N, C-alpha and C positions, 0 to 999 in steps of 0.2 A: 697940697698932696702930693708926691712924687715918687715914683715907684721902679726900680731899676733891679737886674740881676747880676750887675757889673759892682762890682767894688769902689771900682774910679769912676763915680756919677758926677756926671759937670753940674755941680749943682746949682752954678752962675745961671744956668740956661734955663733957673726953675726960680724968679725972682718971689711969686707968691705962692713957694712951698711953706710948706708946716710940717708935714711928715716926711721922712724919707724911708724905704725900706730897702737894704741891702743885702746880698751875700757878706758874711762874717768873712773876714780875710784869714785867719787862724780858725777855721769851721771845726769843731769836733767829728761832725757827720757831712761827709761830701756824695756829692752823684757820682757812684764808682759800678755802675752795674747794678748785679740781681744781689740782696742781700742772701747772705750763704751761710749758713752752719758749719762748722766743722767740730771734729774732738780732737783736744790736742793733749793724751795722757790724759788723765782723769777729769779734765777741763771741757767746756764746752767753749766757741768763741764766735762770735760773727762780726761780719764786714760792718762796718761803721756806714754803711748805705743812706744817706737823710738828704737834710736841709738843714742848714742852721744860718739862720738870718738876722740881724739888724736892724731894730726900729727906731730910728733917731728923732728926736724934736730938734726944731731949730734953734729956739733959745739957749743957749752957753751954760747958762747961769741954772735957768728956772727949773727947778723939781718939781714932780706932779704933783704935790699942795700949793704949790705956788701959783700955779694955773687958775684961769677961768675953768667955771663946768664943764662950759664947751669945747674944750681943746682937749680935758678931760675926755670928755665921751669918745671924742673923734679919736683920742688912743687903741681906747677901748674895741670902737669901728672898725681900725684894723687891724686889730688882734684876732679880731672876730673875722675880718674878711681874709685875712692869710690862712687862719683858722682849718679854714671852711675850703680853702684851694689846696693845704698842703694835705689835708686828712684824706684825700681824693688822689693822691700819688700811690703808686701800687708799694711803695715798700713800707708804706707809711702804715705803723698800728698804735701809736702815740703823739700825741703834738702836745711840746710841752711851753709855755708862755711862760719866762720869769724876770725880773729885774733887779740889779744887784747896783744899790745905791751907798758910793762911795769906799774907800779901800779896804774898811773894816771887812765890809760884803763881799767881798770878791769883783767890786769894778776895777779896769784896769787903766781905764783913761777917764778924764772926769766930765764931758759932756755925757748931759744926760741916757740912756739907750736905755729900750728892752733886750730882749733876745727871743727869739723863736725857733726849736728846734721839730723838725721831724725826722724819728727813729722810728726802723723796724720790728720795738720790742717794746715794750710794756717795764717800765721801772718799777723797781723791789717795792718803794711805798704803797703807790696807786695798786698794785696787782695786791699787795696785805691788804688795805684798805677796800677793794673792790669785792673780797674776795670775804671780808667780814657782814657785811654791805649787806652784802646776797646771802649770807648763811640766817644772817637777823632777819632779810623780807620773809624768806622761805619758813621761818621757827612763828616770826610772830604777824608778820601781813601788814607791814607797814618798816617805813623809810626810819633806818636810827638817824640819819642827818636832820628829819622833818621832826622827830621826837623831843631832840635835840634844842631844834629854834622851838618847838613848843613849849616848853621846860622852859628855857631864859626868857618866855614872852613871859608864861605866871608867876617865873619868879627872877625878877630881873638884874640880880646880884651883879651880874655878867657883862650885862647888856652893855655898852658903850655908845652906842647910838643907833637908830634904824629910823627909816623913811617907809613910803606904800610897799617897793619892793623887795629890799634889803635890811638883813641885821647885822649889826657889828660887835661881836663878842668876844669874851676871852675864853679860849678854850678849860675846861673841867678840869684837864692835865697837862697844862703846854709843854712842850719841851723847853723854852724860855721864858723869863720876866714878860710880859707887856707883849707876846704874841698875838695876836687879831686874828679871826676868821671872819670874812664877807660870805654869808650867806644869802642866795636868793630866798625870799618866803615860801615862793613856790615852786614844786617841786620839779626839776628837771634836770636830767642828767645828762646836757649836752650844754658845753658853753655856749655853741652857735646854736643855739634856740631862743637865747634872749634875742627880744625886738626890741625898736630902738626905746622905748619910755625906759623900760629896762637898764639897755646900757647909762639913760641917763642918768638915773637913779645910781646905777652902781658907780657912775664917776662922781656924784654929792657924796654917796657914803667913802668912797676911797678918798679923797679930799678932807672932811671931817675926821675920818682915822688916820691918815699921815700926818693931820696939822696938829693931833691932839700928841701925837707921838713926838714932833716936833719941838710943840712948844713946852710938853710934861720932859720930854728925855733930853732938852737943849740940845735938838736936830743929830739925832744918833743916826750910824748908818745902819742900813737894812734890807731886806730881800723880802721880794715877794713874789707868788708864785700860783700860778693855776695847777687845780685837782679838779678835772673833767672825764667822764669816759672816753675811756679809746675810741681811735677810730679802725678798729678791727676788724667790722662787720659782723659784730656781732650783738648780742640783745643786750644792753644793760641799762635799762631802762628803768632799774630799783638803785639806779646811785642817783648824785644830788650834788651839782660841781658847787664849786666854791673857791675861793682866795683866802689864800694864807700870806699875814705880813710879819715876819721875825727879824725883830729891832735887835739888834750887836747891844745886849743889856751885858751880857757873861759870856765868860771861855769854859769851856766843856775842856773837863779835868780828868784823872787817871778813873774814878770811880765812873763819871758819865760815858767814858768810853769804854770803859772796861764793863760793866754791868747792864750800860744800856738805860740807866735809870736815871735821867734829868732830878738836880735840885733847883725848885725854886726860893729867891729869898723872900718873897711877896707872894702871896694869897691871890689868884685872878679873880675872887672880889675884890681885895683890895685895889688892885693892881686897873681895874675896872672903874672902879669909885675914882681914883686917882685922875682917871684920866676924861671922865666924863665931867671930872669939875674942869678940865680945860679947856674941853669944847664951852661951858659953859660961859665960860669968861670971852671967846674968839668974837 
């Protein structure tokens, strides 16, 4: 493993390196003093103060599903280590971790890599998710994500795979066909709460999920990203962290973009059954 805050890391100095973490050469957020808000006419703006890093694996051609479990676990261990460090920075309100695989998913270079952004605000999707989860928790006295996990275990039509600590399933109302969610079975609000055994099982769950997509959908481009409670010094213990994998199976058109209602050409139950069959012959 190699670390650097300098984009021009001399990789040759580390013959035994496996993962390099470097600053993004074209960052969306940069260390530029204090994060400040300002009003511009009817709008609110904020300086893009933060961190933007790349997590680069050594092999130029191996995608995550082709790596051994130990190597995938190392990736998630690095994610967690950087998450913990960046969450402590004074400007950090949320740490986003994501991976773009292939040009249709927005990857600008072919070498496999993930990205981490620490930002001074909480993105709208997470904020809405937090609000809904908190409201349900206050009214029902339980986590809605845990309820979803329990429902999938009782009626596993949408379950693709599971092990001791994680479950992989297609959501009830996916934004696109063959979307997968990977949840820890134990209620945890923050990704950095996961222990070593959980990270090993998470690596296994990711490998099986991505291999099923590769085999079943002919190696599609995809995005995956983390949903975790913010690092804003507030209590978000009601939340339940998880990962989401979205293969590029369709293009949103006018109705989806305009109405905000997604149309899927296959039911989540049928897509889960199809992906389970791919795993059964791996």
